[in-house]
C-alpha positions in Angstrom: -21.4 19.5 -22.4 -17.8 18.6 -23.0 -16.5 21.3 -20.6 -18.9 20.2 -17.9 -17.7 16.6 -18.2 -14.1 17.8 -18.1 -14.8 19.9 -15.0 -16.5 17.0 -13.2 -13.6 14.7 -14.2 -11.0 17.2 -12.8 -13.0 17.5 -9.5 -13.2 13.6 -9.2 -9.4 13.3 -9.8 -8.5 16.0 -7.3 -10.9 14.4 -4.7 -9.4 11.0 -5.2 -5.9 12.3 -4.9 -6.8 14.2 -1.8 -8.6 11.3 -0.2 -5.7 9.0 -1.0 -3.1 11.3 0.4 -5.2 11.8 3.6 -5.6 8.1 4.2 -1.9 7.5 3.5 -1.0 10.2 5.9 -3.3 8.8 8.6 -1.8 5.3 8.1 1.8 6.7 8.4 0.8 8.7 11.5 -0.7 5.6 13.1 2.2 3.3 12.3 4.7 5.9 13.5 2.8 6.3 16.8 2.6 2.5 17.2 6.3 2.1 16.6 7.1 5.0 19.0 5.0 3.4 21.7 6.6 0.0 21.2 10.1 1.4 21.3 9.4 3.5 24.4 7.8 0.6 26.1 10.8 -1.6 25.7 13.0 0.5 27.9 10.5 1.9 30.4 7.8 0.0 32.3 4.6 2.0 32.1 1.0 1.3 32.9 -1.5 2.3 30.3 -5.2 1.8 29.6 -6.2 0.1 26.4 -7.9 2.3 23.8 -10.1 0.6 21.2 -8.4 0.5 17.7 -9.3 3.5 15.6 -10.1 5.7 18.6 -6.6 6.8 19.4 -6.8 10.1 17.7 -9.7 11.3 15.6 -7.9 14.5 14.6 -5.4 14.3 11.8 -1.9 15.6 12.4 -0.6 18.7 10.8 1.7 16.6 8.6 -1.2 14.7 7.2 -3.0 17.9 6.3 0.2 19.2 4.7 0.6 16.1 2.6 -3.0 16.2 1.5 -2.7 19.9 0.5 0.5 19.4 -1.4 -0.9 16.3 -3.2 -4.0 18.1 -4.3 -2.1 21.3 -5.3 0.5 19.3 -7.2 -2.2 17.4 -9.1 -4.0 20.7 -10.0 -0.7 22.2 -11.3 0.0 19.1 -13.4 -3.5 19.1 -14.9 -3.1 22.9 -15.6 0.3 22.3 -17.3 -1.2 19.5 -19.5 -4.1 21.7 -20.4 -1.8 24.6 -21.4 0.5 22.3 -23.3 -2.4 20.7 -25.2 -3.9 24.1 -26.2 -0.4 25.3 -27.4 0.0 22.2 -29.5 -3.4 22.6 -31.0 -2.6 26.2 -31.9 0.6 25.2 -33.7 -1.3 22.5 -35.6 -3.9 25.0 -36.8 -1.2 27.4 -38.0 0.6 24.6 -39.9 -2.5 23.5 -41.7 -3.5 27.0 -42.7 -0.2 28.0 -44.1 0.2 27.4 -47.9 
């Protein structure tokens, strides 16, 4: 039961980190695109059609996907290192208590 709970907790943490990184990447992409369009519009007169907010690009950029993958992978590595460190510390404690 304990291992199942730990597994579910790890999945929840990785999902939360991935979702947060994805949303942050999308926000950064959108703000970057807005800033680029404003700076380009200040020097050149262009005619454009208005696009409803949120419908500019439904596809995430490659950078957003990379940020998400790195965040989830990094979190998984950190969880693995903590797990290995905890099991090594437990093994040392057992040896200490058993020795006379």
